[in-house]
C-alpha positions in Angstrom: 52.7 39.6 46.4 54.4 37.5 43.5 53.9 39.1 39.6 55.8 37.9 36.0 55.5 40.2 33.1 54.4 37.4 29.8 54.9 40.4 26.8 56.5 40.3 23.3 57.4 43.3 23.9 60.9 44.4 25.7 59.9 48.6 26.4 56.4 47.3 28.2 58.1 44.8 29.4 60.5 47.3 30.9 57.6 49.8 31.4 55.1 47.5 33.3 57.9 46.3 35.7 59.3 50.2 36.7 55.8 50.9 37.5 55.3 48.0 39.2 59.4 48.4 41.9 58.0 52.4 42.3 54.5 51.7 43.3 54.7 48.8 44.9 57.7 48.1 46.8 56.4 44.8 48.7 55.5 43.0 45.1 57.9 40.5 44.0 58.7 40.6 40.3 59.3 36.5 39.3 60.2 37.0 35.8 59.4 37.7 32.5 58.5 35.8 29.5 58.1 36.4 25.9 56.1 33.7 24.7 53.4 31.7 25.5 55.8 28.4 25.7 58.0 29.8 28.1 55.6 32.0 29.5 53.4 28.4 30.8 57.0 27.6 31.5 57.6 30.7 34.0 54.2 30.0 35.9 54.7 26.6 36.6 58.3 27.2 37.7 57.5 30.4 40.2 53.7 29.7 40.8 53.6 33.0 40.5 49.8 34.9 42.1 49.3 37.9 39.7 50.4 37.0 35.9 50.4 40.3 33.1 49.8 39.1 30.1 49.6 40.3 26.8 47.5 38.4 24.1 49.7 38.7 21.2 52.4 36.6 21.5 53.5 35.9 18.0 51.8 33.7 16.6 49.6 33.4 19.1 48.1 34.7 21.7 47.4 34.8 26.0 44.6 32.7 25.8 46.8 29.8 24.6 48.4 31.1 26.9 46.0 30.1 29.8 44.1 27.2 28.0 47.3 25.3 28.0 47.2 26.1 32.0 44.7 23.0 33.9 44.2 25.2 36.7 44.6 28.8 37.1 45.1 29.8 40.6 46.7 33.2 39.9 45.1 37.2 39.0 45.2 37.8 35.1 46.3 41.3 33.9 45.8 41.8 30.5 47.7 44.0 28.5 47.0 44.5 25.3 46.8 47.4 22.1 43.5 45.5 20.9 40.4 46.0 22.5 38.1 44.0 21.1 39.8 40.8 23.4 38.1 42.1 26.4 34.7 40.1 25.1 37.1 37.0 25.1 38.9 37.8 28.5 35.4 37.6 30.1 35.7 34.0 30.2 39.1 33.9 32.0 39.7 35.0 35.5 40.5 38.3 35.1 41.8 41.5 37.7 41.6 44.2 35.2 41.8 44.5 30.8 44.5 47.3 30.1 45.2 49.2 27.0 48.3 50.4 25.9 50.3 52.6 25.9 49.8 51.5 29.6 48.8 54.2 32.2 49.9 54.2 35.9 46.7 54.7 37.7 45.4 52.0 35.7 48.3 50.0 36.6 48.4 50.9 40.2 43.8 49.9 40.3 44.4 47.1 38.6 46.9 45.7 41.0 44.5 47.1 44.3 41.6 45.0 42.6 43.6 42.2 42.1 45.4 42.4 45.6 41.9 41.9 47.1 40.7 38.6 45.3 43.5 36.9 46.0 42.1 35.8 49.4 39.4 34.2 46.9 42.0 31.5 44.8 40.7 28.5 45.1 37.6 28.2 46.1 36.4 28.0 42.7 35.7 30.5 39.2 35.3 34.6 40.1 31.8 35.7 38.0 33.0 39.0 36.7 31.0 41.5 35.3 32.7 43.7 32.1 32.2 46.6 32.2 33.0 49.6 29.7 35.1 52.0 29.7 36.6 54.1 27.8 39.8 52.8 27.8 38.4 49.2 26.8 36.8 47.6 30.3 37.6 46.4 33.5 36.6 43.3 34.9 34.2 43.3 38.6 33.2 40.3 40.9 30.1 40.0 39.7 28.7 39.6 43.9 30.8 43.3 44.5 27.8 44.0 42.1 24.6 45.4 44.1 22.7 46.8 41.4 22.6 48.3 38.1 20.6 51.1 37.6 19.1 52.4 34.0 19.6 55.8 32.7 17.8 55.5 29.4 20.6 53.8 26.7 22.6 53.9 29.1 23.2 51.7 32.7 24.7 53.3 35.8 26.6 50.2 38.3 26.7 50.6 42.1 29.2 49.1 43.4 30.4 47.3 46.9 31.5 50.9 49.3 29.1 53.2 47.2 31.6 52.8 44.0 29.3 54.0 40.6 29.9 53.4 37.0 27.8 54.8 34.3 28.6 53.5 30.7 26.7 52.1 27.9 24.2 49.1 27.7 20.7 48.4 28.9 19.7 46.7 31.7 19.2 43.6 29.1 22.4 43.6 27.4 24.1 42.8 32.0 21.2 40.9 33.0 22.3 38.7 29.7 25.8 38.1 31.7 24.3 38.2 35.6 22.3 35.0 35.4 23.2 33.8 39.2 20.0 33.0 41.1 20.5 36.2 43.8 20.4 38.6 40.8 16.6 40.4 39.7 14.7 42.8 37.4 12.7 45.7 39.2 10.6 46.6 36.5 12.6 49.1 33.6 14.6 50.1 35.8 16.1 48.8 38.1 18.5 44.7 37.9 19.2 44.2 42.2 21.5 42.0 44.1 19.1 40.3 46.6 21.8 39.6 49.4 22.4 43.3 48.9 18.6 43.6 50.5 17.7 44.6 53.4 13.5 44.9 53.4 10.5 44.8 52.2 8.7 48.0 53.6 5.0 45.9 53.5 3.8 44.0 50.8 1.3 46.6 50.1 3.6 50.1 50.7 5.8 47.4 48.1 9.2 49.3 47.9 12.4 47.9 48.4 14.7 48.8 50.9 19.1 48.2 49.5 21.5 48.1 52.9 22.6 51.8 52.1 18.5 52.9 51.7 18.1 53.9 48.1 14.6 52.7 47.5 12.8 50.7 44.7 10.0 50.8 44.4 8.0 47.7 43.0 5.3 48.2 40.0 2.2 46.8 40.4 2.3 44.6 38.1 5.3 43.1 39.4 4.3 43.3 43.8 2.8 39.7 43.6 5.9 38.0 42.0 8.5 40.1 43.5 7.4 39.6 46.9 7.6 36.0 46.3 11.2 36.1 45.1 12.4 37.9 47.5 10.6 35.5 50.8 13.8 33.9 51.7 15.9 37.3 51.6 13.2 39.1 53.8 12.3 36.0 56.9 
């Protein structure tokens, strides 16, 4: 995998380079740039798989850089000292969104996430879900979201592989960002990805069983609607 770093702070570039060289010896750092113009040229020349991109680059931003590239065929890890840019970052293909000062463990997780996503480049836009965290946010492909469970004013997000994130925001907040047809709201407490549906425990019992064995009762008032909606997935 080939990576470049676009950041106008030399110390930040040096620290990221050091961490990557020590923790990912198979990752080639093909160069670094300190401005939008330099960064665009470096991307054109090196054709990287992964770009570590600072949000604030002098008078311009990393968003300006991405908007100037016709085909974004690489993964992006945003690096910034400002958490307020996370929502705008959601518009772009992102492996992660890291806040300065860089946490080495979080950087490693971002690289691993980017590696997993690389085979999917060129298959169109990869839709992501923004999950708030204590250091800003992480972004995960929506296809990896198994279900969301309401926990008061929080939501528990279960991902493929059994990974669970508990974060602020009710289900309605996340439902707005999961407009794909494969997601279905079940009552007040669940929002599920139908691609991880195992079976419907008979229309009479009206219980959904997910692939991981998790059971979800269907509210009586919603039973007919849900059973009809699930019919293509339960044949």
